[in-house]
TILOVEX-259090 format. One record per residue (C-alpha): residue in one letter; y, z, x negated. Coordinates in steps of 0.25 Angstrom, whole numbers, always signed. Example, Ala and Ser with C-alpha at 12.3 -4.5 7.8 and 13.67 -1.06 7.14 Angstrom:
# TILOVEX-259090
{site "a" {-18 +31 -49}}
{site "s" {-4 +29 -55}}
***
This chain:
# TILOVEX-259090
{site "m" {+335 +277 -358}}
{site "k" {+338 +277 -344}}
{site "k" {+329 +289 -341}}
{site "l" {+336 +297 -352}}
{site "i" {+350 +294 -346}}
{site "l" {+345 +298 -332}}
{site "a" {+339 +311 -338}}
{site "s" {+353 +314 -344}}
{site "m" {+360 +311 -332}}
{site "l" {+351 +320 -324}}
{site "l" {+352 +331 -334}}
{site "a" {+367 +330 -334}}
{site "g" {+367 +330 -319}}
{site "f" {+358 +343 -318}}
{site "g" {+367 +349 -329}}
{site "a" {+380 +346 -320}}
{site "v" {+373 +353 -308}}
{site "a" {+369 +365 -316}}
{site "a" {+384 +366 -321}}
{site "s" {+390 +364 -308}}
{site "a" {+383 +377 -303}}
{site "g" {+393 +385 -312}}
{site "t" {+388 +388 -326}}
{site "l" {+396 +400 -328}}
{site "d" {+391 +406 -315}}
{site "q" {+377 +403 -320}}
{site "v" {+379 +409 -334}}
{site "k" {+385 +422 -327}}
{site "q" {+373 +423 -318}}
{site "k" {+363 +422 -329}}
{site "g" {+371 +431 -338}}
{site "f" {+371 +423 -350}}
{site "l" {+375 +410 -356}}
{site "a" {+364 +400 -360}}
{site "c" {+369 +393 -373}}
{site "g" {+361 +382 -378}}
{site "t" {+362 +381 -393}}
{site "n" {+356 +376 -406}}
{site "p" {+342 +382 -409}}
{site "g" {+346 +386 -423}}
{site "l" {+358 +380 -431}}
{site "p" {+365 +390 -441}}
{site "g" {+380 +391 -437}}
{site "f" {+379 +386 -423}}
{site "a" {+367 +393 -416}}
{site "i" {+356 +400 -423}}
{site "p" {+348 +413 -419}}
{site "d" {+345 +423 -430}}
{site "d" {+331 +430 -431}}
{site "k" {+334 +439 -420}}
{site "g" {+338 +428 -410}}
{site "v" {+353 +431 -411}}
{site "w" {+361 +417 -411}}
{site "s" {+373 +414 -419}}
{site "g" {+382 +401 -422}}
{site "l" {+394 +394 -418}}
{site "d" {+388 +389 -405}}
{site "v" {+382 +402 -402}}
{site "d" {+395 +409 -403}}
{site "l" {+401 +399 -393}}
{site "c" {+391 +403 -383}}
{site "r" {+393 +418 -385}}
{site "g" {+408 +416 -383}}
{site "i" {+405 +409 -370}}
{site "a" {+396 +420 -366}}
{site "a" {+407 +431 -369}}
{site "a" {+417 +423 -361}}
{site "i" {+408 +424 -349}}
{site "f" {+401 +437 -350}}
{site "k" {+410 +444 -360}}
{site "d" {+397 +445 -368}}
{site "a" {+393 +435 -379}}
{site "s" {+379 +440 -379}}
{site "k" {+376 +434 -365}}
{site "v" {+371 +420 -371}}
{site "k" {+357 +414 -371}}
{site "f" {+356 +405 -383}}
{site "i" {+346 +393 -380}}
{site "p" {+342 +385 -392}}
{site "l" {+342 +370 -389}}
{site "t" {+337 +358 -397}}
{site "a" {+347 +346 -398}}
{site "k" {+337 +339 -389}}
{site "d" {+337 +349 -378}}
{site "r" {+352 +355 -379}}
{site "f" {+359 +346 -368}}
{site "t" {+347 +346 -358}}
{site "a" {+348 +361 -359}}
{site "l" {+362 +361 -355}}
{site "q" {+361 +350 -345}}
{site "s" {+350 +358 -338}}
{site "g" {+357 +371 -337}}
{site "e" {+348 +378 -347}}
{site "i" {+360 +382 -355}}
{site "d" {+374 +384 -351}}
{site "v" {+381 +379 -363}}
{site "l" {+376 +371 -375}}
{site "s" {+382 +376 -388}}
{site "r" {+373 +369 -398}}
{site "n" {+381 +361 -409}}
{site "g" {+381 +349 -400}}
{site "t" {+390 +337 -402}}
{site "w" {+400 +333 -391}}
{site "t" {+397 +319 -387}}
{site "q" {+401 +309 -376}}
{site "s" {+387 +307 -372}}
{site "r" {+383 +321 -371}}
{site "e" {+394 +324 -361}}
{site "v" {+394 +311 -353}}
{site "e" {+379 +309 -353}}
{site "l" {+373 +323 -353}}
{site "g" {+383 +329 -344}}
{site "l" {+388 +339 -354}}
{site "l" {+402 +344 -358}}
{site "f" {+406 +349 -372}}
{site "a" {+415 +361 -372}}
{site "g" {+422 +359 -385}}
{site "v" {+419 +358 -399}}
{site "n" {+415 +371 -407}}
{site "y" {+411 +363 -420}}
{site "y" {+416 +350 -425}}
{site "d" {+405 +344 -433}}
{site "g" {+400 +331 -439}}
{site "q" {+386 +326 -443}}
{site "g" {+382 +326 -458}}
{site "f" {+370 +325 -467}}
{site "m" {+363 +335 -476}}
{site "v" {+355 +331 -488}}
{site "r" {+349 +337 -501}}
{site "k" {+358 +338 -513}}
{site "k" {+347 +332 -522}}
{site "l" {+349 +319 -515}}
{site "n" {+363 +317 -520}}
{site "i" {+368 +312 -507}}
{site "a" {+384 +313 -506}}
{site "s" {+386 +307 -492}}
{site "a" {+379 +302 -480}}
{site "a" {+382 +288 -485}}
{site "d" {+371 +290 -495}}
{site "l" {+360 +293 -485}}
{site "g" {+356 +278 -483}}
{site "g" {+341 +278 -483}}
{site "a" {+340 +293 -481}}
{site "s" {+331 +300 -470}}
{site "v" {+340 +309 -461}}
{site "c" {+334 +321 -453}}
{site "v" {+341 +321 -439}}
{site "q" {+340 +328 -426}}
{site "q" {+335 +320 -414}}
{site "g" {+344 +318 -402}}
{site "t" {+357 +322 -408}}
{site "t" {+370 +316 -411}}
{site "t" {+366 +318 -425}}
{site "e" {+355 +308 -424}}
{site "l" {+365 +297 -418}}
{site "n" {+375 +300 -428}}
{site "l" {+365 +298 -439}}
{site "s" {+362 +284 -434}}
{site "d" {+377 +280 -432}}
{site "y" {+380 +285 -446}}
{site "f" {+371 +276 -453}}
{site "r" {+373 +264 -443}}
{site "s" {+388 +265 -446}}
{site "h" {+386 +265 -461}}
{site "g" {+379 +251 -462}}
{site "g" {+366 +254 -456}}
{site "v" {+362 +262 -468}}
{site "k" {+347 +266 -467}}
{site "y" {+342 +280 -465}}
{site "e" {+330 +287 -459}}
{site "p" {+333 +297 -447}}
{site "v" {+322 +308 -447}}
{site "v" {+324 +313 -433}}
{site "f" {+320 +327 -428}}
{site "a" {+320 +334 -414}}
{site "t" {+327 +346 -419}}
{site "a" {+337 +350 -430}}
{site "d" {+328 +360 -436}}
{site "e" {+317 +349 -437}}
{site "a" {+327 +340 -444}}
{site "i" {+332 +350 -454}}
{site "k" {+318 +355 -458}}
{site "a" {+314 +340 -460}}
{site "y" {+326 +338 -469}}
{site "d" {+323 +351 -477}}
{site "s" {+309 +346 -479}}
{site "g" {+313 +333 -485}}
{site "r" {+310 +324 -474}}
{site "c" {+324 +319 -473}}
{site "d" {+335 +316 -484}}
{site "s" {+346 +321 -475}}
{site "f" {+348 +329 -462}}
{site "t" {+360 +326 -453}}
{site "t" {+366 +334 -442}}
{site "d" {+380 +340 -439}}
{site "v" {+386 +346 -452}}
{site "s" {+387 +360 -446}}
{site "q" {+372 +359 -443}}
{site "l" {+369 +354 -457}}
{site "y" {+375 +366 -463}}
{site "g" {+367 +375 -453}}
{site "e" {+354 +367 -456}}
{site "r" {+356 +368 -471}}
{site "l" {+354 +383 -470}}
{site "k" {+340 +381 -465}}
{site "l" {+335 +372 -477}}
{site "v" {+326 +378 -487}}
{site "n" {+337 +375 -498}}
{site "p" {+350 +373 -491}}
{site "e" {+358 +372 -505}}
{site "e" {+350 +359 -508}}
{site "h" {+356 +352 -496}}
{site "i" {+370 +347 -493}}
{site "v" {+378 +342 -481}}
{site "l" {+385 +329 -484}}
{site "p" {+400 +327 -482}}
{site "d" {+398 +316 -472}}
{site "i" {+401 +318 -457}}
{site "i" {+396 +307 -449}}
{site "s" {+400 +311 -435}}
{site "k" {+408 +320 -426}}
{site "e" {+401 +331 -420}}
{site "p" {+409 +340 -411}}
{site "l" {+400 +351 -407}}
{site "g" {+402 +360 -395}}
{site "p" {+396 +367 -383}}
{site "a" {+392 +359 -371}}
{site "v" {+390 +362 -356}}
{site "r" {+386 +354 -344}}
{site "q" {+395 +346 -336}}
{site "g" {+399 +350 -322}}
{site "d" {+404 +364 -324}}
{site "d" {+419 +364 -329}}
{site "q" {+420 +379 -329}}
{site "w" {+409 +381 -338}}
{site "y" {+413 +369 -347}}
{site "n" {+427 +376 -348}}
{site "l" {+421 +390 -351}}
{site "v" {+413 +385 -363}}
{site "k" {+425 +376 -368}}
{site "w" {+435 +387 -367}}
{site "t" {+427 +397 -373}}
{site "h" {+426 +388 -385}}
{site "f" {+441 +385 -385}}
{site "a" {+444 +400 -383}}
{site "m" {+437 +403 -397}}
{site "i" {+445 +392 -404}}
{site "n" {+458 +397 -398}}
{site "a" {+455 +411 -402}}
{site "e" {+454 +406 -417}}
{site "e" {+467 +399 -416}}
{site "l" {+474 +411 -410}}
{site "g" {+468 +420 -420}}
{site "i" {+459 +428 -410}}
{site "t" {+446 +433 -416}}
{site "k" {+434 +441 -412}}
{site "a" {+440 +453 -420}}
{site "n" {+454 +452 -414}}
{site "v" {+452 +447 -400}}
{site "d" {+455 +461 -394}}
{site "q" {+468 +462 -402}}
{site "k" {+472 +448 -397}}
{site "l" {+471 +453 -383}}
{site "t" {+485 +459 -385}}
{site "a" {+491 +447 -392}}
{site "e" {+504 +442 -386}}
{site "q" {+501 +427 -389}}
{site "p" {+499 +420 -375}}
{site "n" {+488 +411 -380}}
{site "i" {+480 +423 -385}}
{site "r" {+482 +431 -372}}
{site "r" {+477 +419 -364}}
{site "l" {+465 +416 -372}}
{site "l" {+460 +431 -372}}
{site "g" {+463 +433 -357}}
{site "v" {+475 +442 -358}}
{site "e" {+484 +432 -351}}
{site "g" {+479 +423 -340}}
{site "d" {+465 +421 -335}}
{site "y" {+459 +409 -342}}
{site "g" {+445 +413 -340}}
{site "k" {+446 +411 -325}}
{site "g" {+444 +396 -325}}
{site "l" {+432 +398 -334}}
{site "g" {+426 +408 -324}}
{site "l" {+428 +419 -335}}
{site "d" {+436 +432 -336}}
{site "k" {+450 +430 -343}}
{site "d" {+445 +436 -356}}
{site "w" {+434 +425 -358}}
{site "a" {+440 +420 -371}}
{site "y" {+442 +435 -376}}
{site "q" {+427 +438 -374}}
{site "a" {+423 +425 -381}}
{site "i" {+431 +428 -393}}
{site "k" {+428 +442 -394}}
{site "a" {+413 +439 -394}}
{site "v" {+412 +428 -404}}
{site "g" {+426 +426 -410}}
{site "n" {+435 +413 -411}}
{site "y" {+430 +400 -415}}
{site "g" {+434 +402 -430}}
{site "e" {+426 +414 -430}}
{site "i" {+414 +408 -424}}
{site "f" {+414 +396 -433}}
{site "e" {+416 +404 -446}}
{site "r" {+405 +414 -442}}
{site "n" {+394 +403 -438}}
{site "v" {+397 +391 -447}}
{site "g" {+409 +394 -455}}
{site "a" {+413 +403 -467}}
{site "d" {+406 +415 -462}}
{site "s" {+393 +408 -459}}
{site "r" {+382 +402 -468}}
{site "l" {+386 +388 -465}}
{site "k" {+400 +389 -471}}
{site "i" {+405 +377 -463}}
{site "k" {+420 +375 -465}}
{site "r" {+428 +374 -452}}
{site "g" {+433 +360 -454}}
{site "l" {+436 +353 -441}}
{site "n" {+432 +366 -434}}
{site "n" {+445 +373 -439}}
{site "l" {+455 +375 -428}}
{site "w" {+465 +363 -426}}
{site "s" {+476 +372 -432}}
{site "n" {+468 +374 -445}}
{site "g" {+463 +359 -448}}
{site "g" {+452 +358 -438}}
{site "i" {+450 +353 -424}}
{site "q" {+446 +365 -417}}
{site "y" {+456 +366 -405}}
{site "a" {+456 +373 -392}}
{site "p" {+465 +371 -380}}
{site "p" {+473 +384 -376}}
{site "v" {+469 +394 -366}}
{site "r" {+481 +394 -356}}
***
């Protein structure tokens, strides 16, 4: 255990050194953003048969690239397993980790990372076969549960059954989510557990998706968001405020389609966001039109959500908590001013 802690401290220290060199300058010098993401999770990050990536996390990276280069295509997507994702960020292999990762204390304090906001509020759940007639997670006593190793999902699973009277269950652990879902589909487990958003995505990969249901129970808080290395405040602010810009754009009614028209709007908050008044990109190391470029490239937060995981996607996930604070959700961004 001491060796593991020492290794984490050394990696965190290395990441801080790498970050202090100026991540934005490094990104500009190499000419692209290195974005670490999921190898293949529908709705969040997945390549098509031509290698073109799409997803909620993918669009965030494209928005960051547009803010920096005025070109959303200047991104290199690097697929990472749950086991390798934080090491890749600490070592400087990637510039930002946008991989449906849960924001936790230990990941910031012990791994030397900073989470730059929440782009999807989620929670852990369970998927089962309809024929088992299981109505809730409370009925999973004695069941075998497929779960991915080295994730908060694995820890939450143990916590849930411990907190419910020590109900017996059989965890069946796999190194990757792909291995876990394939094992579940083949019948090795009675249930599969992960974040609810991921359950909807993984369900599409099953041989007969309609034979499986996601139970209504939510057993954890899973605030998912992008992460960067500690030690580079400018880069942290750049990633964070690009995300906030997309949320503010939705609240202000600015879309990918009308952003050019909004450049002549009279509202001060719209003019500030789009760079017509003031220079709010300067402190980020960007041009004053940084937010305009991001919105023009990928749209506002609502557009990104609906296109990838919501009503316009195959997943059809309802906005729920991910609605704007003004529409019954908890998505909220500080103002650009």
